[in-house]
C-alpha positions, 0 to 999 in steps of 0.5 A: 689677333694682330702682332703689334711688333716692338721698337727693336723689330723683335730682336729683344722681344717684349711689349705690353699694350696697355690702353687703346683709344677710339682711333685705334692708337695703342699706348704701352711699353716695348723693348728698344734694345738690350736693357732698353724699355720705352713707352711706345705708341702704336698706330695703324701703320707703325710704332713710335718711341716716346722716349724718356724724361731727363735723368731716366733710362726707362719709361712706360705708357699706361693710358691714352685719350682720343686726342692722342695724349699719352700718360705714364711714368719715367722716373716721374709721371709724364704726359706726352703729346705730338705737339709737346713731346714728353713732359714731367707732370711735376713741372706742370703743377704748383711747385709749392703743392707738396706733391711728387707725381710718380705714376700716371695711369689714365687721361680723359678727353678733357685732359684730366689725369689720374695717378699716384704720387706722394704728399707729405711723405704718404702715397695718395691718388690724384686727379 
């Protein structure tokens, strides 16, 4: 067993490790202070705060692939990478699609993302 720690160095203990890739990187959620919870990425040598989307105060990471891309939610579904930071998935799809992508749960090494969102007022799964 390994205690992965928290973003706030354990002062407000609380963390959830939700997904691990073949490189040992772990995506999840950690407290980052009083009333603060952010998506987190654990490496062998530490932890990184992935932040939040604009307009949101909370985030959670649900999945990670072998390229280190992380998906989760922060008011809307997001994808995060070291190169681009956190991006709202809704900004990456056709704005006329009718979809609002709310949650992202998994991402494979081809960059395909699964999650849940709404289209025409009804909740549906997406790829």
